[in-house]
C-alpha positions as CSV (number, residue, x, y, z in Angstrom):
1,X,111.0,87.1,88.7
2,X,107.5,86.4,89.5
3,X,105.7,84.2,92.2
4,X,103.7,81.5,91.3
5,X,100.0,82.2,90.4
6,X,97.6,81.3,93.2
7,X,100.4,82.1,95.8
8,X,99.4,82.5,99.1
9,X,101.1,84.3,102.0
10,X,100.5,85.6,105.6
11,X,101.7,88.1,107.9
12,X,100.6,88.5,111.4
13,X,101.4,92.2,113.3
14,X,100.8,93.9,116.3
15,X,98.2,96.6,115.9
16,X,100.6,99.5,116.1
17,X,101.7,102.1,113.8
18,X,105.4,101.0,113.9
19,X,104.2,97.9,112.2
20,X,102.9,99.9,109.1
21,X,106.7,99.7,107.6
22,X,106.6,96.1,108.3
23,X,102.9,95.9,106.4
24,X,104.2,97.7,103.5
25,X,107.4,96.0,102.8
26,X,105.4,92.6,102.7
27,X,102.6,93.9,100.4
28,X,105.5,95.8,98.1
29,X,107.4,92.3,98.0
30,X,104.6,90.3,96.9
31,X,102.9,92.5,94.6
32,X,106.3,93.7,92.8
33,X,107.0,90.3,91.9
34,X,103.4,89.6,90.7
35,X,103.8,91.5,87.5
36,X,102.2,94.6,88.5
37,X,103.6,98.0,87.2
38,X,105.4,100.1,89.7
39,X,102.2,102.6,89.9
40,X,99.9,99.6,90.5
41,X,102.5,98.3,93.1
42,X,102.7,101.9,94.6
43,X,98.7,102.1,94.6
44,X,98.1,98.6,96.2
45,X,100.9,99.3,99.0
46,X,99.3,102.6,99.6
47,X,95.6,101.5,100.1
48,X,96.7,98.4,102.1
49,X,98.7,101.1,104.3
50,X,95.5,103.2,104.6
51,X,93.2,100.3,105.6
52,X,95.6,99.1,108.2
53,X,96.7,102.7,109.7
54,X,92.7,103.3,110.0
55,X,92.3,99.9,111.7
56,X,95.2,100.5,114.0
57,X,94.2,104.4,114.8
58,X,90.6,104.1,114.9
59,X,89.4,100.7,115.6
60,X,91.9,99.8,118.1
61,X,93.6,102.9,119.4
62,X,97.1,102.0,118.7
63,X,97.0,98.9,121.2
64,X,100.0,96.7,120.9
65,X,97.8,93.8,122.5
66,X,95.6,93.7,119.7
67,X,96.6,92.4,116.2
68,X,96.3,92.3,112.3
69,X,96.4,89.5,109.9
70,X,97.2,89.8,106.2
71,X,96.8,87.6,103.7
72,X,98.0,87.7,100.0
73,X,96.3,85.8,97.2
74,X,97.6,85.7,93.9
75,X,95.3,84.5,91.1
76,X,95.9,84.6,87.3
77,X,93.5,87.5,86.9
78,X,93.7,89.3,90.2
79,X,95.5,90.0,93.5
80,X,93.4,89.9,96.8
81,X,95.0,91.3,100.0
82,X,92.8,90.4,102.7
83,X,93.1,92.3,105.9
84,X,91.6,90.4,109.3
85,X,91.0,91.9,112.5
86,X,89.0,91.5,115.7
87,X,87.7,95.1,116.0
88,X,84.3,96.3,116.2
89,X,82.9,95.7,112.8
90,X,83.4,98.8,110.2
91,X,82.5,98.4,106.4
92,X,84.2,101.5,104.8
93,X,81.6,101.3,101.9
94,X,79.2,102.7,104.3
95,X,81.4,105.6,105.1
96,X,80.7,109.1,104.0
97,X,83.2,110.2,101.4
98,X,84.4,113.7,101.8
99,X,83.2,116.5,99.5
100,X,86.6,117.4,98.2
101,X,85.9,121.4,97.6
102,X,85.0,121.8,101.2
103,X,88.1,119.3,102.4
104,X,90.4,121.6,100.6
105,X,88.6,124.8,101.7
106,X,88.8,124.1,105.3
107,X,92.7,122.9,104.6
108,X,92.0,119.3,106.3
109,X,95.1,116.9,106.3
110,X,93.4,113.6,107.3
111,X,90.4,111.7,106.0
112,X,91.0,110.4,102.8
113,X,92.0,107.0,103.2
114,X,89.0,105.5,102.6
115,X,88.3,107.3,99.4
116,X,92.0,106.8,98.2
117,X,91.1,102.8,98.6
118,X,88.0,103.2,96.4
119,X,90.0,104.9,93.6
120,X,92.9,102.7,93.5
121,X,91.6,99.4,94.0
122,X,89.1,97.4,91.8
123,X,87.3,95.9,94.2
124,X,86.8,96.5,98.1
125,X,84.6,93.5,100.0
126,X,84.0,93.8,103.7
127,X,82.8,90.5,105.7
128,X,81.8,91.3,109.3
129,X,82.6,88.7,112.0
130,X,79.6,86.3,112.7
131,X,78.5,82.8,112.4
132,X,81.3,80.7,111.0
133,X,84.0,83.3,111.0
134,X,85.3,85.1,114.0
135,X,87.1,88.2,112.5
136,X,86.4,91.1,110.2
137,X,87.8,90.7,106.9
138,X,88.4,93.5,104.3
139,X,89.3,92.2,100.9
140,X,90.9,94.6,98.6
141,X,91.3,93.5,95.1
142,X,93.3,94.6,92.1
143,X,92.8,93.3,88.6
144,X,95.9,92.5,86.4
145,X,95.9,94.6,83.4
146,X,96.6,92.9,80.1
């Protein structure tokens, strides 16, 4: 079964790592019904999980008084996952991506979330809080394959 095109759904969660499973289930439920392959679904879920984990851990310090809003918008040509927060603005496109040779040589285990998002999603847009919008929004876009 597929969900209608141009469908929108929302999720509001506390900014704690124990909510990541709720976020993954929410995203998976919508993406898997939207006609994406299992691999594409897994990639989208992983990218959203990484974005939210970074936000929870680095921006909010796992503070349960803070929250994250997710909005999924399905269109005929793409799906957008919008992640909204009120933390200090941080545009992931401005992050320095790791040198993979050095990463593996140093036996590192963390720090690949933003790189992963850029590899599996077709678009990443960041809108910081400002006039007209009180919160930061990260928009992850995946195009539908023919």
